[in-house]
N, C-alpha and C positions, 0 to 999 in steps of 0.2 A: 656414538659417532654416526652410525647408520641412521639412527632416528633423526639426527640433525639434517642429514642429506635428504632424507625423505620429506621432512618439514619444509626445507628450502625448495625442493622440487614442487611440492603441493602449492606453496606460495606463488611460485613462478607460473604454474598452470592457472591458478585462480586469477593472477594478475593478467594473464593473457586472455582469459575468458571475460574479465571485466573490460578489457580494451576492445574486444569484439563487440560486447554489449554497447559500449559508448560509440563505437563506429557505426552501429546500426541506427542510433538515435541522434547523432550529432546535429544534423540539420534541424531536427525538431527541438532539441535542447537549446540551440542558439537563437531560435526565433523569438522576437520581442513579445508576441502574444503568449507564448509558453512561459517566458521569463516573468511576465506580469502575474502569473499564477502565484508567485511568491508573496504577493500582497494580500491574498485571501486566506483567512484561517479555514481549517478544514476539520480534522478530527483531533480533539485534545489540543495539544500544543503544536501540532503539525500543520504546516501550510499546504495548500493545494498542490504546489509544485513538488514538494518533498513526498507527499502521498503518491502522486503519479509516478515519480521516480522509483519509489519502493515497489509499486505494483508492476511497473515496466520491468524492473530487474527480476522479480520473481516469475513473471510471465516468461521472460526470456529463458531463465534457468530451467523451469519446468518443461516448457515446450521443447527446448533443446534435448533434454533427457528423454522425452517421449517421441522424439523424431518429427516434431511438428514444425511449422514455420515460425521459428523463434524471432526472426527479425521483424516480421509483421506483428507478432504478439508484443514485442518490445515497443515498437512505434505506436501501436494502438493503445498500449498501456499508458504511454506518456501523454496521450491525447484524450483518454477516456473521461476525464473530468474538466475539459476545456470549456466550461460554461461561463467563466469570467465574471463571476459576481460572488459576493459573500452570502452563502446560502443561509446563514444564521439570521440575517436581517432582510433577505430578499422578499419574503412573504409580507412583512410589515410595510416595506416600501412600495411594493407593486400590487399586492393583493393576490398574487399567484401562489397558490398553495401546492402541496404535494411535490416538493422538490425531488424526492426519491423516484417518483414516476416520470417526471418531465426532464430532468437534467441530461439524460443520455441523448435526447434529440437536440437539445441546445448545444451540447458538446460536439455532436456530429456536424451540425450546421457550421460551427466555428472552425472545426478541423477541416471541413471541405472548403471553407473560405480561404484558408491559409496554405493548405497542403493538397497534393494529389494523393488520393487514397485508393487502395485496391478494394475489391468487394469484401475480402476477408477482413481488412482493417475497419471497413464500415460496419460490418456485422459485429465485430468485437466491441467497438465503441457503443453502438446502438443497443446491444443486448447485455452489456456488462452488469446491469441491475436485475437480470432475470433471477428469480421468478416474478419480481415486481413488474417488469415489462412482460406483458402477456405472451407475446410470440417467443418461443424458445430459440436459442442460438442455432445457427446453421452449421457451424464448424466446431471441431474440438477445441481450437484455440479460444473460442468464445466462452466455452465452459470453463476453461482454465482461468480466464480473467474473472469470471463470476466468483470463483473460490479465492483467488489471490486478493481481489479487491476487498472481500469481506474479512479475510485474514489480516491484511495490512490495516484496515480500518479498526478492527478490534484491538490489534496490538498498539496502534497509535493512541487510541482512547485509553487503554489500560496504562500505557506509559505516562500519559498526562495525569491520570489519577494517582499513579504510584509516586509521582513527584510531590504530590500534595499530602501524602500520608506520612506520619512520623516514621522515622527509620527504626526498625526493630532488629536486634540481633537474631538471626534465624537458624543458628546452629542448634543441634538437639540439646547440648548441655545448657546453653543460655535459655532455651525454651523450658527446660526442666527447672532451672533456678527461678525463672519468672513464675512458673506454675506453683512452685513450692512456696513462694512468697504470697501468692494469692489464695491458695487453698490452706485450710487449717491443717496443721500437722496433728496426727492422732496422739502422739506422745507429749506434745507440748502443752503446757498449762498456760492459758492466757488470763 
């Protein structure tokens, strides 16, 4: 009974935190330029909008725990890949290579076109690919996005690949049975 009450309280707290997060980024989320990111594939089966939402949420959570500016981290996280093109085909169409090095500047230009940004938000967007971008981040929130962006990207790519792999039973008993079928048994005569 006490465990159920604890779980309900934790769900309410998490729901409240999620609401705080969405309140920070509501104006960004509803903007047509940000909504258009849903059209562009990004990592694995994830589109650019979903990737930015993942990064923004983790930025918010981590910065809140560390006592940093969680609202600015969430807003910049939502805008960090606002380059508005499919990077998989961009080089072929335009001849512009090195997307990993150049897209932070494109995202910052677009973000400044549509939103009023603080210096902190600008730094987060511009430096999110550090160390590929040579100049290191100026703020701790910018270092947080460097990690969350890589983490989310890796998880999204892994999820995309895992959907393509055959499903295997991963319990130790089923692994033992599968290994027993593959390996020759010492007492069995074939």
